C-alpha positions in Angstrom: 21.9 47.7 2.6 21.2 47.0 5.9 20.5 43.2 6.6 17.0 42.9 8.5 16.1 39.6 10.1 12.3 38.9 10.3 11.2 36.7 13.1 8.2 34.6 11.5 7.7 33.0 14.4 7.1 36.2 16.4 4.9 37.4 13.4 2.7 34.2 13.2 2.2 34.4 17.0 1.3 38.3 16.9 -1.1 37.2 13.9 -2.5 34.6 15.9 -3.2 36.5 19.0 -4.8 39.3 17.0 -7.0 37.0 15.2 -7.9 35.3 18.5 -9.3 38.3 20.0 -11.1 39.6 16.9 -12.1 36.4 14.5 -13.7 39.0 12.1 -10.2 40.2 11.3 -9.2 36.6 10.5 -12.2 36.5 8.0 -11.4 39.7 6.4 -7.8 38.5 6.1 -8.9 35.4 4.3 -11.1 37.5 2.1 -8.3 39.7 1.2 -6.5 36.5 0.1 -9.3 35.4 -2.0 -10.6 32.9 0.2 -14.3 32.4 1.3 -14.2 31.8 5.2 -17.4 30.0 5.3 -16.4 27.6 2.7 -13.4 26.9 4.3 -15.1 26.2 7.7 -17.4 23.9 5.7 -14.5 22.0 4.0 -12.7 21.8 7.3 -15.7 20.0 9.0 -16.4 17.7 6.3 -12.8 16.7 6.6 -12.9 16.3 10.2 -16.2 14.3 9.8 -14.7 11.8 7.0 -11.6 11.4 9.3 -13.9 10.4 12.2 -16.1 8.4 10.1 -12.7 6.6 8.8 -11.7 5.9 12.3 -15.1 4.8 13.5 -14.9 2.0 10.3 -11.3 1.0 11.5 -12.4 0.6 15.0 -15.6 -1.3 14.1 -13.5 -3.6 11.8 -10.8 -4.4 14.6 -13.7 -5.3 16.9 -15.2 -7.4 14.4 -12.0 -9.2 13.7 -11.3 -9.6 17.4 -14.9 -11.1 17.7 -14.3 -13.7 15.1 -11.0 -14.5 16.6 -12.8 -15.1 20.0 -15.3 -17.2 18.0 -13.0 -19.7 16.4 -11.2 -20.0 19.7 -14.2 -21.1 21.4 -15.2 -23.3 18.3 -11.9 -24.8 18.7 -12.0 -25.6 22.3 -15.9 -26.4 22.6 -17.2 -29.5 23.7 -18.9 -32.1 21.5 -22.4 -31.0 22.4 -21.3 -27.5 22.1 -20.0 -28.3 18.3 -23.4 -30.1 17.7 -25.2 -26.6 18.7 -23.1 -24.6 16.4 -23.5 -27.1 13.5 -27.2 -26.4 13.9 -26.6 -22.8 14.0 -24.5 -23.3 10.7 -27.2 -25.4 9.1 -29.9 -22.8 9.9 -27.8 -19.9 8.3 -26.7 -21.9 5.2 -28.8 -25.0 4.6 -27.4 -25.6 1.5 -23.9 -26.3 2.5 -22.8 -29.6 4.2 -20.8 -29.4 7.4 -19.1 -32.6 8.1 -16.1 -31.6 10.2 -16.3 -28.2 12.1 -12.6 -28.3 12.7 -11.8 -27.8 9.1 -13.9 -24.7 8.7 -11.5 -21.6 8.9 -12.1 -18.1 9.8 -13.1 -17.2 6.2 -15.6 -19.8 6.3 -17.2 -18.8 9.3 -17.4 -15.1 8.3 -19.1 -15.8 5.2 -21.9 -18.0 7.0 -22.5 -16.0 10.2 -22.8 -12.3 10.9 -21.6 -10.4 13.8 -25.0 -10.8 15.8 -25.0 -14.6 15.4 -21.7 -15.0 16.5 -22.5 -12.9 19.8 -25.6 -14.9 20.5 -23.6 -17.9 20.1 -20.8 -16.8 22.3 -23.8 -15.7 24.9 -25.4 -19.1 24.8 -22.1 -20.8 25.2 -21.3 -18.7 28.5 -24.5 -19.5 29.8 -23.9 -23.1 29.0 -27.2 -23.6 26.9 -25.0 -25.3 24.2 
């Protein structure tokens, strides 16, 4: 028996080139193999959308973490009058809590009290020297 070697890469390239020019041929091949091309397309699009959503969430989380780090750095380097402005904002957001010492607050305490828009407003006011 003669040993015949098949070049799988070449066959794949040939099949790709054939289906590239005739997409209906690929649909027919998929149907012959027991797949529904429309369902495959929907599943593929769904997976891509899910991956994009996860990426967006990760980027938003990273941005938010960066924002909190900046806000904490501002809190630590703030002047006494600025600290009073921050304490006023904290008292407005969580009137039931006592804020005796701003320096003792950690990042998690601030996250629980202030949301992202509060921090952005606060950073903007500090930048414009309104606080």
